[in-house]
Every structure is written in C-alpha cells, then in structure tokens.
N, C-alpha and C positions, 0 to 999 in steps of 0.2 A: 187383784192382778189377773185372775182367770177371766173376769168379766171384761177387762180391757183387751185382753188377747182375743176374746170371743168377738167383740165389736170390730177389732181390726181385721179379723178373718173374714167378716162379712163385707167390709168396705173395700177390700183389695180386689174385688171383681172388676173386670175391665169397665171403664167408664162408658164405652160404646154399648154395653149391655143395657144401660139405662138411658141412653141418649135420646131415644124416641119415646119418652115416658108418656106422651100424649096418646100413643096408640091404645093404651088401656089405663083406666083410672086407678088400677091396682098396682101398676108398676112403680117400684120405689123401694126405699129402705125404711124398715120399721124397727122400733125398739119395744121390748116387753115392758108393760106398765104394771108391774106386780110387786112393789115393795123393795126395800133396800138390800135384802140378802139374796135376791133373785135377779139374774141377768139373762137376757136373751135377745135374739134378733131374728128378723125375717127379711130376706132380700128377694123381691120378686123382679126378675129381670125381663127385659124386653125380648129376649131370645126364646121365651117359653120355658125357662128354667127357674128354679128357686133354690135358695140356701136357707137353712134354719139351724139355730144353735140355742142351747139353754144350759145354764149353770145354776143349780139350786141345791145348796148344801153339798151332800156327797153325790148327787145325781148330775150327770152330764148327758145331754142329749144332742143329737145332730141329725140332719137329713138333707138330702138334695134330690131333685127330681124335676118332674114336669108340672106345669099348672095349666088349667083350662078355665074359661069363663062359662058358667052355667047360669043363665039369667042375670040376676044382679049379684051373683056371688063368684068368687074365685076358688077353685078346688085344687088341692095339692095331691100328687101321687108320687111317692118315693120311687126313684128309678136310678140304679137297679134295686129290685126288691130285696130287703135285708134278710139274712138268715138268723133267726132268733137264737139266743143262747140256750143251752140244754143242761140238764143235771143227769149225770150218769153214775152208775155204781162202779167203784174202782176197787183195786186190791188194797186191803188195809195196810197201813204203814205206821211204823213206830215214830213217836215224837218224844224226844228226850228219854229214850229207853223203854217206853211202854206204848201200847196201842190204845188210843182213846176210844170211848164208846161211840162217839160221833166225831168225825173229822170231815170238814169240807175244804177242798183245795182247788187251786187252778190245776191245769194239766201238768205244770212243772213241779207240783208237789207243795207249792207255797200255800200255807193255811189262810183261810178267809174267816175273819171274825164277823160277828153280828148276824149270822144266819140262823133264823128261827127253826126250831124243830119240835116235834112231838114224838115221844116214844111210848109204844103200847106193850102190854105184858099179858100173860095168861090170866092174871088176876090183879085187882087193885086199880087205882087211878093211873092214867097216863102221866108222864112227866113232860112239861113244856118248859123250854129254856132257849138259850141261844149260844152259838159257838164263840170261842175265843180263837186266836191264831193257832193255838195248840189243841184245838178241839174242845171236847167236853167228855168227862168221865163220870160214870155212875158213882154215887157215894158208897163208901166201903160198907156201911150198915145196910144198904139195900141189896139183897141177894137175888132179886128177881132177874130173869133173863129177858132182854128185849126180844120181842117177836116181830115187830114192825117199827119203821121210823118214817115219818113224813118230814120233808125239808122244804123250806121256802126262804129264798133270798129276798128281803123286803124292798131294797132300793130299786131294783129293776124288775121286781115281781117275777123271779125265776122259780118255777115250781116243777114238780115231777109227780107221777103217780106214786102211791105209797110203796116204799121199799119193804118187801117181805123178807125176813131173815130166816135162813135155814140153819141147821145144826153146824154146817160147815163155816158159817159166819162167826160163830162163837159169840153172838150177841153184839157184834160191832159192825159199824158201817163207815166206809169212806165214800163220800159223794164228791164227784168232780164236776165243777162248773166249766163247761166248754164254751168260751165266750162268743165265738162266731162273730156276728155283727152287733155285739152288745152296745147299747146306747144309741143305735140308729133307729129312729122312729119310723114305723111303717105307716106313713100317711097313705091311705087307700081311698082317695077321693074326699078327704077331709076338707070342708068348705069354710070360707070366711066371708063375712059381709062387711060392707063399709060402715064406719061410724063417723061422727063429726070430727074426731081427731085422728082416726086411723082405721083399724079394722078389728074385728073379733073373730078368732079362729075357734070353730066348734070341734072339739075332740071327744072321744069316748070318756076320757079321764076328766073332762070339764072344759069350760071355755077359757081361752087365753086372750087377753086384751093387749093390743099393740097400738102404739102411737107412731104416726108418720114422722120420720126424721128428715128426709129429703127425697126429692125426685131423682136427683143426679148427684153421685158422691163427689164430684169435682167441686 
C-alpha cells in the first residue's frame, strides 16, 4: 500500500510539467528497479524541478528540489535544504514507575525502540545493546555505574557525540531525537547518467537504478 501511494504521489504532478519532455532527454517519470520489497520513484519535470520518494522496510525517504544538466548527466539539489535530525540529552523520565538506564524518545516523550547504544564504565567491558519502547535497564547483578553512553539510530543513521555522564545523572540517560526534516534526502548535486532503460543515480550511499516509466503521465 505504501508503494502504491508513493507512485500516486509522483504522478499527480501537473501534466504540463512534463509536456515538453523533448527539451531534455532526462525529463520524465522513473521507477526504482531494486527488488520486490523496495519501492521508489523519481519525477524529473520540465520546469526544472524534481520529486523523489523511496519506501524500503522501515525507511521512508523523500526529496524535492532543482535539477541541472552537467555534460551528459542530470544533477539533483534538494531545495529547500533540509535540517537533519539531532540527538539531544534530555531530563530523565520514569517508565512504569522506574527510570531506565537508557531511554530514547521523541520530544513528546514517546519511547523509540531499536536504537543501538554502547555503555562505558570505569572498568570492565562496555555493554552494547538496543532500546525497547520502555528503554533499557542495567541487569540487577551488574553494579557498575555508567560513565558514558553512545547512541545511534540505525534506520536514518542519527548519531551524536558521546554523552558523558556526571554524578548528577545517576548513571542514566534520556536521549531525545528531534526529527526536524527526518527522511528528507539532502541531494547536493547528486548526479545521474542515462542507461538503456532509464538512469542510474549516484549517491554516497550507493547507486540507485531507475527505469523510465513514461515521458508524460497522461
């Protein structure tokens, strides 16, 4: 269903935006050619703008902005430039009557599961694990006091510098993910080249292959 909605969101752009597709060989609608569980699309419009969407498991991406031709490639720049999400230290909060050792939440206090963390101590090996909705709590038999905690949200790769814990923290951390423009890809001149069936977009994260669906959505 998400993939169907994604495709619909791309093709509802005004038909006039693609009406003069002959002005550039790149203008048109493209679908991502990457397997059954991944859906995505790229719409390069004749007015100099583009739309991009991706749905892959728990990851949703989107972008819109400007495109320019550089030689035999088309290059995308997200506009307006997105504000990336951040991880901030917040005031510890109780969950079901107790304060967990590590709790990651949205600004509204809702817990976020699946966030990776590493806890360091004065002695012994660090602990590596991931959060649940109600956080994560040190085992009763481990009496060590956490001195620092590193946190990483793996889906959108949200990280922060190591959180150093003071005596006032009591060995506990609440980290808040401030979403800002989470999921908006910052294309900063990412370029694509034509292929026999469509185009290949070169990103830092890897290449994405698209097939041309149509020149004009009508």
